[in-house]
C-alpha positions in Angstrom: -61.9 -10.4 2.0 -58.9 -10.8 4.3 -59.9 -12.3 7.6 -63.6 -11.5 7.5 -64.4 -14.1 4.9 -66.6 -11.7 2.9 -66.6 -11.8 -0.9 -67.0 -8.6 -3.0 -70.3 -8.1 -4.7 -70.7 -9.7 -8.2 -68.9 -7.6 -10.8 -66.5 -6.0 -8.4 -62.9 -6.7 -9.3 -61.1 -9.0 -6.9 -58.6 -7.0 -4.8 -55.1 -8.4 -4.5 -54.5 -10.3 -1.4 -51.5 -8.5 0.1 -52.0 -9.5 3.7 -49.8 -12.6 3.3 -47.2 -10.9 1.1 -43.8 -10.9 2.8 -41.0 -8.5 1.7 -38.9 -9.4 4.7 -36.9 -11.9 2.7 -35.9 -9.3 0.1 -35.1 -6.9 3.0 -32.8 -9.5 4.6 -31.1 -10.3 1.3 -30.2 -6.6 0.9 -29.1 -6.4 4.5 -26.8 -9.4 4.1 -25.4 -7.7 1.0 -24.7 -4.6 3.1 -22.8 -6.6 5.6 -20.7 -8.2 2.8 -19.8 -4.7 1.4 -19.0 -3.4 4.9 -16.7 -6.4 5.5 -15.0 -5.7 2.1 -14.6 -2.0 3.1 -12.8 -3.0 6.3 -10.6 -5.4 4.3 -9.7 -2.6 1.9 -9.0 -0.2 4.7 -6.7 -2.7 6.3 -4.8 -3.3 3.1 -4.6 0.4 2.5 -2.9 0.8 5.9 -0.5 -2.1 5.2 0.5 -0.5 1.9 1.1 2.8 3.7 3.2 1.0 6.2 5.2 -0.5 3.4 5.7 3.0 1.9 7.3 4.1 5.1 9.6 1.1 5.4 10.8 1.5 1.8 11.4 5.2 2.3 13.3 4.5 5.6 15.5 2.0 3.8 16.3 4.5 1.0 17.0 7.3 3.5 19.1 5.2 5.9 21.2 3.3 3.3 21.5 5.7 0.4 23.3 4.0 -2.5 23.7 0.7 -0.9 22.8 -2.0 -3.5 21.3 -4.4 -1.0 19.0 -1.7 0.5 18.0 -0.6 -3.0 17.1 -4.1 -4.0 15.1 -4.6 -0.8 13.2 -1.3 -1.3 12.6 -2.1 -4.9 11.1 -5.5 -4.0 8.9 -3.8 -1.4 7.7 -1.2 -3.9 6.9 -3.9 -6.5 4.8 -5.8 -4.0 3.1 -2.6 -2.9 2.3 -1.7 -6.5 0.7 -5.1 -7.1 -1.2 -4.6 -3.8 -2.6 -1.2 -4.9 -3.6 -2.7 -8.3 -5.6 -5.4 -6.5 -7.1 -2.8 -4.1 -8.2 -0.7 -7.0 -9.8 -3.6 -8.8 -11.7 -4.6 -5.6 -12.9 -1.0 -5.2 -14.2 -1.0 -8.7 -16.0 -4.2 -8.0 -17.4 -2.8 -4.8 -18.7 0.3 -6.6 -20.4 -1.9 -9.1 -22.0 -4.0 -6.3 -23.2 -0.9 -4.6 -24.8 0.4 -7.8 -26.5 -3.0 -8.1 -27.7 -2.8 -4.5 -29.0 0.7 -5.1 -31.0 -0.5 -8.1 -32.4 -3.3 -6.1 -33.3 -1.0 -3.2 -35.2 1.3 -5.6 -37.1 -1.6 -7.0 -37.9 -2.8 -3.4 -39.0 0.7 -2.5 -41.4 0.7 -5.5 -42.7 -2.7 -4.4 -43.3 -1.4 -0.8 -45.2 1.6 -2.3 -47.3 -0.7 -4.5 -48.1 -2.9 -1.5 -48.9 0.1 0.6 -51.2 1.6 -2.0 -53.0 -1.8 -2.4 -53.5 -2.0 1.3 -54.9 1.5 1.4 -57.3 0.6 -1.4 -58.3 -2.6 0.5 -58.8 -0.6 3.7 -61.0 1.9 1.9 -63.0 -0.9 0.3 -63.5 -2.6 3.6 -64.5 0.7 5.2 -67.1 1.3 2.6 -68.5 -2.2 2.8 -69.1 -2.4 6.5 -68.1 0.7 8.5 -70.5 -0.2 11.3 -69.1 -3.6 12.1 -66.4 -3.6 14.8 -64.5 -6.4 13.2 -64.5 -4.5 9.8 -63.3 -1.3 11.5 -60.5 -3.2 13.2 -59.5 -4.8 9.9 -59.5 -1.4 8.2 -57.2 0.0 10.9 -54.9 -3.0 10.6 -54.6 -2.7 6.9 -53.9 1.0 7.1 -51.3 0.4 9.7 -49.6 -2.1 7.4 -49.8 0.4 4.6 -48.1 3.1 6.7 -45.4 0.6 7.7 -44.9 -0.2 4.0 -44.5 3.4 3.1 -42.0 3.9 5.9 -40.0 0.9 4.6 -40.2 2.3 1.1 -38.8 5.6 2.4 -36.0 3.8 4.2 -35.2 1.8 1.1 -34.9 5.0 -0.9 -32.6 6.6 1.7 -30.4 3.4 1.6 -30.4 3.5 -2.2 -29.2 7.1 -2.1 -26.4 6.2 0.4 -25.4 3.2 -1.7 -25.0 5.5 -4.7 -23.0 8.0 -2.7 -20.8 5.2 -1.4 -20.4 3.8 -4.9 -19.2 7.3 -6.1 -16.8 7.4 -3.2 -15.5 3.9 -4.1 -14.9 5.0 -7.7 -13.0 8.1 -6.5 -10.9 5.9 -4.2 -10.3 3.3 -6.9 -9.1 6.1 -9.2 -6.8 7.3 -6.4 -5.5 3.8 -5.9 -4.7 3.6 -9.6 -2.8 6.9 -9.5 -0.8 5.6 -6.5 -0.1 2.3 -8.2 1.2 4.3 -11.2 3.3 6.5 -8.9 4.7 3.4 -7.2 5.7 1.9 -10.5 7.6 5.1 -11.4 9.2 5.1 -8.0 10.1 1.5 -8.2 12.0 2.2 -11.4 13.8 5.3 -10.2 17.1 5.4 -8.3 16.3 7.4 -5.1 19.8 8.8 -4.9 20.4 10.0 -8.4 17.0 10.2 -10.0 18.2 8.0 -12.8 16.2 4.9 -14.0 17.1 1.7 -12.2 18.4 -1.1 -14.4 15.1 -3.0 -14.8 12.9 -0.1 -15.7 15.7 1.4 -17.8 16.1 -1.7 -19.9 12.3 -1.7 -20.6 12.5 2.0 -21.7 15.6 1.3 -23.8 13.7 -1.6 -25.5 10.9 1.0 -26.4 13.6 3.4 -27.8 15.0 0.6 -29.9 11.6 -0.2 -31.3 10.9 3.5 -32.0 14.3 3.9 -33.8 13.7 0.9 -36.0 10.1 2.0 -36.9 11.3 5.4 -38.0 14.7 4.5 -39.3 16.6 6.8 -37.0 19.9 6.6 -35.1 20.2 5.6 -31.5 23.4 5.9 -29.4 24.2 4.5 -26.0 27.0 6.0 -23.8 28.4 3.9 -21.0 29.8 6.2 -18.2 32.1 5.0 -15.4 33.0 7.5 -12.6 36.7 7.5 -11.9 37.6 7.6 -8.2 34.3 7.0 -6.5 35.7 4.1 -4.5 38.5 6.3 -3.3 36.1 9.0 -2.2 34.0 6.4 -0.3 37.1 5.0 1.4 38.6 8.3 2.4 35.6 10.5 3.2 32.7 8.0 3.6 29.6 7.0 1.7 27.8 10.3 2.3 30.6 12.1 0.3 30.4 9.3 -2.3 26.6 9.9 -2.6 27.2 13.6 -3.1 29.6 12.7 -5.9 27.1 10.4 -7.5 24.4 13.1 -7.5 26.8 15.6 -8.9 27.7 13.3 -11.8 24.0 12.5 -12.5 23.1 16.2 -12.5 26.0 17.0 -14.8 24.9 14.3 -17.2 21.3 15.5 -17.2 22.5 19.0 -17.9 23.9 17.7 -21.2 20.9 15.6 -22.1 17.6 16.5 -23.7 14.3 16.0 -21.9 13.5 12.8 -23.8 17.0 11.2 -23.4 17.2 8.3 -21.0 19.6 8.1 -18.0 20.1 4.7 -16.3 22.1 3.8 -13.3 23.4 0.3 -14.1 26.0 -0.1 -11.3 27.4 1.5 -8.2 29.5 4.0 -10.2 28.2 3.3 -13.7 25.5 5.0 -15.8 24.2 4.6 -19.3 22.8 7.5 -21.4 20.6 6.6 -24.3 20.5 9.4 -26.9 18.1 9.0 -29.8 18.8 10.5 -33.2 22.5 11.2 -32.9 25.7 9.5 -34.1 28.5 8.1 -31.9 30.7 11.1 -32.6 27.9 13.5 -31.6 27.3 11.5 -28.4 31.0 11.7 -27.4 31.1 15.4 -28.2 28.0 16.0 -26.1 29.5 14.3 -23.0 33.3 14.5 -23.4 34.1 17.5 -21.2 32.1 16.5 -18.1 33.9 17.9 -15.1 33.5 18.8 -11.4 30.3 20.5 -10.5 30.7 20.1 -6.7 33.2 20.0 -3.9 35.1 17.0 -5.2 37.2 16.8 -8.3 36.1 13.9 -10.5 36.2 12.6 -14.1 34.5 9.9 -16.0 35.4 7.4 -18.7 33.0 7.0 -21.6 32.3 4.3 -24.1 29.8 4.6 -27.0 27.8 2.2 -29.2 25.2 2.8 -31.9 22.2 0.6 -32.7 22.7 -2.3 -35.1 20.1 -4.5 -36.7 20.6 -7.4 -34.4 20.8 -5.4 -31.1 18.7 -5.8 -28.1 19.2 -3.6 -25.0 21.8 -5.8 -23.4 24.0 -6.1 -26.5 23.8 -2.4 -27.2 24.9 -1.6 -23.6 27.6 -4.3 -23.7 29.2 -2.9 -26.8 29.4 0.6 -25.2 31.0 -1.0 -22.1 33.6 -2.8 -24.2 34.3 0.4 -26.0 34.9 2.1 -22.6 37.3 -0.7 -21.6 39.2 -0.5 -24.9 39.6 3.3 -24.7 40.9 3.0 -21.1 43.4 0.4 -22.3 44.7 2.8 -24.9 45.0 5.5 -22.3 
């Protein structure tokens, strides 16, 4: 057996030779995997920080430039890029969680293997002890085998501890991935919302209008679009500055929302132009709902309205365009 060259008596089962069994290769593979996951953690942390920095830049742009179209376009672009980044971070965190679960399973298996090797070494040590306890070389061999068994058990315990940490980290990764998905969804909503007025920006608004058109066609219901142009916004901007103009825009948006239902859609489609999308009502009902809008703040103001109703061949742009042309025609008639 082992290094003493002795054979077990006839009929005694051959004990497994574990002296030459090396688990260090498996240990190293898992350690390399740990380093890969740690590197990925650092990359995700760096990308998180960059996304947070972009959050601040977009917020600063909106705060400093208010209703400026160029600033809104810049902040919208930044938000879109940030949303895509958070989606990618979330996907990577899900992958990291899966990899950590796999590492935990492998560590549990390695711990079992270390235990089995330790038990085999203990049995071999006991057998050697019983065969030749008097011989110095046998005693030394027994001690060596037992030492290796103790070391194996220590490695098994460490493996189980690492497996537990892997599972805890995997759970953390999943929580963080869920948080990233929530932030990405929030970013999408913010990217589609006009910071100044709270109305939908044009791109997001057109997507929601397309959904409303599909819903109206499926259920055979009416759909009205009202084009609103604020009279005199440019004069307020010129005479009192853009801060006063921004207050006027907010006043108009709030007045419109006061006349709208919770499921109606308000879009800002230009510097002083809005579109209200009103499901389930006729053109006359839409005009009646919004016709007497008036000042709700320090500045007198009025609006011009144009209305269109959904037709079979309409898409969002044609529906809005007809409402705009109706507004122009009504202005022309005084």
